[in-house]
C-alpha positions in Angstrom: -14.8 -8.9 23.7 -16.5 -7.8 26.9 -13.3 -6.1 28.1 -12.9 -4.3 24.7 -16.5 -3.2 24.9 -16.0 -1.9 28.4 -13.0 0.1 27.3 -14.9 1.6 24.3 -17.7 2.6 26.6 -15.3 4.3 29.0 -13.8 6.3 26.2 -17.2 7.4 25.0 -18.2 8.5 28.6 -15.0 10.5 29.0 -15.4 12.2 25.7 -19.0 13.3 26.6 -18.1 14.5 30.1 -17.9 18.2 30.8 -14.5 19.7 30.3 -12.9 20.7 33.5 -10.7 23.7 33.1 -7.3 23.6 34.9 -6.1 27.0 36.0 -2.3 27.3 35.9 -2.2 30.4 38.1 1.1 29.5 39.7 3.3 30.2 36.6 6.0 32.8 37.1 6.5 33.3 33.4 5.9 36.9 32.1 3.2 37.1 29.6 4.1 40.0 27.4 3.5 38.8 23.8 5.0 40.8 20.9 1.7 42.2 19.9 1.1 43.7 23.3 4.2 45.8 23.2 2.8 48.2 20.7 -0.9 48.0 22.0 0.1 48.6 25.6 3.2 50.7 25.3 3.5 53.3 28.0 0.8 51.8 30.2 0.2 54.2 33.2 0.4 51.6 35.9 2.9 50.2 38.4 1.6 46.8 37.6 -1.0 45.1 35.3 -2.6 41.8 34.7 -5.0 40.4 32.1 -6.8 37.0 32.4 -9.1 35.1 30.2 -11.5 33.5 32.8 -12.8 30.8 30.4 -9.5 28.9 30.3 -7.3 30.6 32.9 -4.9 31.9 30.2 -2.8 34.9 31.2 -3.0 37.3 28.2 -0.7 40.0 29.6 1.2 40.9 32.8 3.6 43.6 33.7 5.3 43.6 37.1 2.4 41.4 38.1 4.0 39.7 41.1 5.0 42.8 43.0 3.2 43.0 46.3 1.8 46.5 46.4 -0.9 48.3 48.4 -4.2 47.2 46.8 -6.4 49.9 48.6 -10.1 49.0 48.4 -9.5 46.1 46.0 -8.9 44.4 49.4 -12.7 44.3 49.7 -12.9 41.5 47.1 -11.6 39.1 49.8 -14.1 40.7 52.3 -16.9 40.0 49.8 -15.7 36.5 49.2 -15.8 35.5 52.9 -19.2 37.1 53.5 -20.7 35.3 50.4 -19.2 32.1 51.8 -21.0 32.6 55.1 -24.2 33.4 53.3 -24.0 30.3 51.2 -23.3 28.2 54.2 -26.3 29.7 56.1 -24.1 31.2 58.9 -25.2 34.7 57.7 -28.5 35.9 56.1 -29.0 38.9 53.9 -31.7 40.3 56.2 -29.6 39.9 59.4 -29.1 43.3 61.2 -25.7 44.6 61.9 -25.0 47.3 64.6 -22.4 49.9 63.9 -19.5 50.0 66.5 -17.7 53.2 67.5 -14.8 52.1 65.4 -16.9 51.3 62.3 -18.5 54.6 62.5 -15.2 56.4 62.8 -13.4 54.7 59.9 -12.3 57.4 57.4 -12.5 57.5 53.6 -15.4 56.4 51.4 -18.4 55.4 53.5 -22.2 55.5 54.1 -22.0 57.7 57.1 -23.0 55.0 59.5 -23.4 56.1 63.1 -22.5 54.3 66.2 -25.5 52.2 67.4 -27.3 52.3 64.0 -28.5 49.0 62.7 -28.4 48.1 59.0 -29.2 44.9 57.1 -26.4 42.7 55.7 -27.8 43.3 52.2 -27.6 47.1 52.5 -24.1 47.0 54.0 -22.8 44.6 51.4 -24.2 46.8 48.6 -22.6 49.9 50.1 -19.3 48.1 50.3 -19.3 46.5 46.9 -20.8 49.4 44.9 -19.7 52.5 46.7 -16.6 51.0 48.4 -17.9 52.0 51.9 -15.2 51.4 54.5 -17.5 51.7 57.4 -19.8 49.1 56.0 -16.8 46.7 55.4 -15.7 47.0 59.0 -19.2 46.6 60.4 -19.7 43.4 58.5 -16.3 42.1 59.5 -16.9 42.7 63.1 -20.4 41.2 62.9 -19.3 37.9 61.4 -16.0 37.4 63.4 -16.4 39.5 66.5 -13.5 41.8 65.6 -11.7 43.0 62.5 -8.5 41.2 63.5 -10.3 37.8 63.7 -11.8 38.5 60.3 -8.4 39.4 58.9 -7.1 36.0 60.1 -9.7 34.3 58.0 -8.8 36.6 55.0 -5.2 35.4 55.2 -6.1 31.8 55.7 -8.3 32.0 52.6 -5.6 33.7 50.6 -3.3 30.8 51.4 -6.0 28.3 50.3 -6.5 30.2 47.0 -2.7 30.3 46.5 -2.4 34.0 46.5 1.4 34.0 47.0 2.0 37.8 47.1 -0.8 38.8 49.4 -1.0 39.8 53.1 -4.0 41.4 54.8 -4.0 43.6 58.0 -7.5 45.0 57.6 -10.8 44.4 55.8 -10.9 47.7 53.9 -7.6 48.4 52.3 -7.0 51.6 54.2 -3.5 52.4 55.2 -2.3 51.6 58.7 -1.7 55.3 59.5 -5.4 56.0 58.5 -6.7 53.8 61.2 -3.9 53.4 63.8 -5.5 55.8 66.2 -9.0 54.5 66.1 -8.7 50.7 65.5 -9.0 48.6 68.7 -6.8 46.0 67.0 -3.9 48.4 66.2 -2.9 46.7 62.8 0.9 46.1 62.5 1.2 46.6 58.8 -0.4 47.7 55.5 -2.2 45.3 53.1 -0.2 44.1 50.2 -1.4 42.3 47.1 0.1 41.7 43.6 -1.9 42.5 40.4 -1.8 38.8 39.6 -3.2 37.9 43.0 -6.0 40.5 42.5 -6.9 38.9 39.2 -6.9 35.4 40.6 -9.0 36.4 43.5 -11.4 38.2 41.3 -11.7 35.0 39.1 -12.4 32.8 42.2 -15.0 35.4 43.4 -17.0 35.6 40.2 -16.8 31.8 39.4 -17.8 30.6 42.8 -20.3 33.5 43.6 -21.5 34.8 40.3 -24.3 36.7 42.1 -21.7 39.3 43.0 -22.0 40.6 39.5 -25.7 41.4 40.0 -24.6 43.8 42.7 -21.4 45.3 41.2 -23.2 45.9 37.9 -25.5 48.5 39.6 -24.8 52.2 39.0 -25.9 53.0 42.5 -26.6 51.3 45.8 -30.2 52.0 46.9 -30.4 51.4 50.7 -33.1 51.6 53.3 -35.8 51.2 50.6 -34.3 54.1 48.6 -33.9 56.5 51.4 -30.1 56.4 51.0 -28.5 56.3 47.5 -24.8 55.9 46.9 -23.2 56.0 43.5 -20.9 53.4 42.1 -17.1 54.1 42.0 -16.8 51.9 38.8 -17.1 54.4 35.9 -16.6 51.6 33.3 -20.1 50.3 33.8 -22.3 51.0 30.7 -23.7 54.4 31.2 -20.6 55.5 33.1 -18.1 58.1 32.0 -15.8 55.4 30.7 -18.5 52.9 29.9 -17.3 49.7 28.2 -19.7 47.2 26.7 -20.1 44.1 28.9 -18.4 45.5 32.0 -20.3 44.4 35.2 -17.7 44.9 37.9 -15.6 44.7 39.9 -13.6 46.8 42.4 -11.8 50.2 42.5 -9.3 51.3 45.0 -7.3 54.4 46.0 -5.0 55.5 48.7 -2.1 57.9 48.5 0.3 54.9 48.8 -1.5 52.7 46.3 -2.4 55.2 43.7 -5.5 54.5 41.6 -6.3 50.9 41.2 -9.0 48.9 39.5 -9.9 45.2 39.0 -12.4 45.1 36.2 -14.3 42.3 34.4 -16.1 42.3 31.0 -18.1 39.6 29.4 -18.6 39.9 25.5 -20.1 37.1 23.5 -19.6 34.6 26.2 -15.9 35.4 26.8 -15.0 36.9 30.1 -11.8 38.8 30.8 -10.4 40.2 34.1 -8.0 43.1 34.0 -6.1 44.6 36.9 -4.4 48.0 37.0 -2.5 49.1 40.0 -0.7 52.4 40.8 -2.3 54.5 38.0 -1.6 58.3 38.3 -5.1 59.6 38.1 -8.7 58.3 38.7 -9.3 58.5 35.0 -6.1 56.7 34.0 -7.1 53.5 35.9 -10.1 53.1 33.6 -8.4 54.3 30.4 -5.6 51.8 31.0 -8.1 49.0 31.7 -9.9 49.8 28.5 -6.6 49.3 26.6 -6.1 45.9 28.3 -9.7 44.8 27.5 -9.3 46.0 23.9 -6.1 44.1 23.5 -7.6 41.0 25.2 -10.5 40.8 22.8 -8.2 40.9 19.8 -6.3 37.8 21.0 
């Protein structure tokens, strides 16, 4: 009788225990249900991916394992590693970071940081996450690892740990090799590659492990140096933006001539969170318009 009572007690304990979600991210099966064919016909994207974060279910994917240039969606991994260091105490939001000559010379979107200038980690992170500032990303990478190449090594190690199977990083920004070959002291040997599926999985890990990222990426502008410098968001799907979508609070845009227009977006409606990835859209508007189609389809499922 004691043994039976023990078994019954164990069953009751297991039934009351919190449910642990198992994410089957390694599946290579294409998720293109019949209903998606009409809803998403003619999607303007080289690849796409739609994930329900609550249970890890893939709702839609198209060409999602192709390793393509991710442009500034690369910065999701840069953000992940920085938040990891902040959580461990190795880095503090108020630490000061000095711009190197290389960081100051990095092209593309930026905060116009000058060599020798000192900025807080908080301001640099906001500039990177909200405005996609390349100079801020390089300055942070150099600060925490000593060089961008050493930081990139951590990026690839973490990609392997997270089982991102179609991903390879060569820099912390997502810029093309030809954009930085003449100025980078590390002379990167290749261009970053990531699949739409890997981008979605990385985004899921980022917001589940470090949900505070959404308090940053949900802002319409980055206010730096006490409001002396203001940089607008690149995410036009935020409520109040040109393509505002209810519940959108992130996550990362990207563009290079090789990558086309890219976006990893996330939306929370009525306690259900989706992540959508669009890569290789033809225009800056299309990346948001196609993401809206994915979200709208996802919330009907």
